[in-house]
C-alpha positions in Angstrom: 4.7 30.4 -10.2 2.8 29.2 -13.6 -0.9 28.4 -14.3 -2.0 25.9 -16.7 -4.5 27.4 -19.1 -8.0 26.3 -18.7 -7.5 25.3 -15.1 -8.6 28.3 -13.7 -11.0 26.7 -11.3 -10.4 29.1 -8.3 -8.6 26.6 -6.4 -5.0 26.8 -7.4 -5.5 23.4 -9.3 -3.7 24.8 -12.3 -0.8 26.6 -10.7 2.6 24.6 -10.6 4.9 26.2 -8.2 8.7 25.7 -6.9 9.1 22.7 -4.6 7.9 24.2 -1.0 9.7 22.9 2.1 6.4 23.1 4.1 4.5 20.7 2.0 6.1 17.4 4.2 4.8 19.5 7.6 1.2 19.8 5.4 1.3 16.3 5.1 1.9 15.3 8.7 -0.9 17.4 9.9 -2.9 15.7 7.3 -1.7 12.2 8.3 -2.5 12.9 12.0 -5.9 14.0 10.9 -6.4 11.0 9.2 -5.3 8.6 11.9 -7.8 9.5 14.1 -10.7 8.9 11.5 -9.8 5.8 9.5 -8.1 2.6 10.4 -5.3 2.8 8.1 -2.5 0.2 7.7 -0.3 3.1 6.4 -0.2 6.8 5.5 2.1 8.0 3.1 3.0 11.2 1.1 3.0 10.8 -2.6 2.9 12.9 -5.8 4.8 15.7 -6.9 4.8 17.8 -3.3 6.6 14.4 -1.8 9.8 14.9 -4.1 12.1 17.6 -3.0 13.1 19.8 -5.6 10.4 18.8 -7.7 7.9 21.8 -9.0 4.3 21.0 -7.9 0.5 22.1 -7.9 0.4 22.9 -4.2 -1.9 19.9 -3.5 -0.8 17.5 -1.2 -1.3 14.0 -2.6 -1.6 11.2 0.4 -1.8 7.4 -0.2 -3.5 5.4 2.4 -3.5 1.7 2.6 -6.8 0.0 4.5 -7.5 -3.6 5.2 -11.0 -3.1 3.5 -11.9 -0.1 1.4 -15.6 -1.5 2.0 -14.9 -0.2 5.7 -13.8 3.1 4.4 -17.3 3.3 2.4 -19.3 3.0 5.9 -17.1 6.1 7.2 -18.3 8.1 4.3 -20.6 10.3 6.7 -18.0 10.8 9.3 -15.6 11.8 6.6 -17.8 14.0 5.1 -18.5 15.9 8.6 -14.6 16.1 8.8 -14.5 18.3 5.9 -13.6 15.7 3.3 -15.2 15.2 -0.3 -15.9 11.4 -0.4 -15.8 10.5 -4.0 -15.8 7.3 -4.2 -13.8 5.2 -7.0 -13.6 8.5 -9.2 -12.7 6.8 -12.1 -10.2 4.1 -10.8 -11.4 0.8 -10.2 -10.6 -0.4 -6.5 -9.6 2.9 -5.2 -11.3 5.6 -3.1 -10.8 8.9 -3.2 -11.2 11.8 -0.8 -10.5 15.6 -1.3 -10.1 18.2 1.2 -10.2 22.0 1.2 -8.4 24.9 2.9 -10.1 27.4 4.8 -9.9 29.9 2.1 -11.6 27.3 -0.6 -8.6 26.2 -2.5 -7.9 22.2 -2.7 -5.4 21.4 -0.3 -5.4 17.4 0.1 -6.2 14.7 -2.6 -6.3 11.4 -0.6 -5.8 8.1 -2.6 -7.1 4.9 -0.5 -6.4 1.3 -1.7 -6.6 -1.7 0.1 -3.6 -3.2 1.4 -1.8 -5.1 -1.2 -2.9 -3.3 -4.3 -0.5 -3.0 -7.1 -1.6 0.7 -7.6 -0.5 1.3 -4.2 2.9 -0.1 -4.7 3.4 1.9 -8.1 2.6 5.1 -6.4 5.3 4.3 -3.7 8.0 3.3 -6.2 7.4 6.4 -8.7 7.9 8.9 -5.5 11.1 7.0 -4.6 12.6 6.5 -8.0 11.9 10.4 -8.3 13.6 10.9 -4.9 16.7 9.1 -5.5 16.8 9.9 -9.3 17.8 13.7 -9.5 18.2 13.7 -13.3 14.5 12.2 -13.5 13.1 14.9 -11.0 14.4 17.6 -12.8 13.5 16.0 -16.4 10.0 15.9 -15.2 10.0 19.5 -13.7 11.2 20.5 -17.0 8.4 18.6 -19.2 5.7 20.1 -16.8 6.9 23.7 -17.2 7.6 23.2 -20.8 4.0 22.3 -21.3 2.8 25.5 -19.3 5.0 27.7 -20.9 4.0 26.3 -24.6 0.2 27.2 -23.5 -1.1 23.8 -23.2 -4.5 23.7 -22.2 -5.7 21.8 -19.3 -6.0 18.6 -22.0 -3.1 18.9 -23.7 -1.0 19.4 -20.5 -2.8 16.2 -18.8 -2.1 14.3 -22.2 1.5 15.6 -22.5 2.4 15.2 -19.0 0.9 11.5 -18.8 2.9 10.3 -21.7 6.0 11.5 -19.9 4.9 10.3 -16.4 3.9 6.7 -18.1 7.6 6.4 -19.7 8.9 7.6 -16.4 6.7 5.1 -14.2 8.0 2.3 -16.8 11.6 3.1 -15.7 10.9 3.2 -12.2 9.0 -0.1 -11.9 12.2 -1.5 -13.7 14.4 0.1 -11.4 12.4 -1.5 -8.5 12.6 -4.9 -10.1 16.5 -5.0 -9.7 
C-alpha cells in the first residue's frame, strides 16, 4: 500500500493498493443498489478496480448509461436520501457525478452517469476492456502509478503524470477498438 503525498484527505483517496478480488463483489452490490434508485440502461464496473491485476485506489468506479440525464437530475433528493453526494456535471459536460462513502467515512464509490450513446461512455468501456485483454499495458499502467508515488509526486504531479500516461494508453485502446 502506497500513499500519494498531498492526498491524505482522510478517505483513502490517496492510497494505492494491489488488486483486491473483492472489488467485483463490491461493484455488484452497488449495482443492485443503483438499479433500485435509477432507471439505468446499463451499469458497468470501470476504472482500475475493474481490471484484475491492476493496482488501484480502493474506490469502485461505476459507469451508468441512462436514456436522459435530466431525469437523473430530478432524482437528486432521492439519491441524497440514499447516501449519495450528488455533484452534477462536476467538471465534465454531459456527465452526472455521484459519490458514496462507506460507513467509516471513506469514499467507496464514484458513479459516472452519461446519456446512452455518449462518446465518453464508450471510451470508458474501451479503456477498461483494453486493459483487461492486454496484460502488458495493465502492468505498465501499474508501474507508472507506483513510480509516481515512489518518486514522491504530490497530488498535482501524480494526476499530471498519470494523465499523460492514460492519454497515450487511451489512444492505443481506441485504435485497438477501431480495428
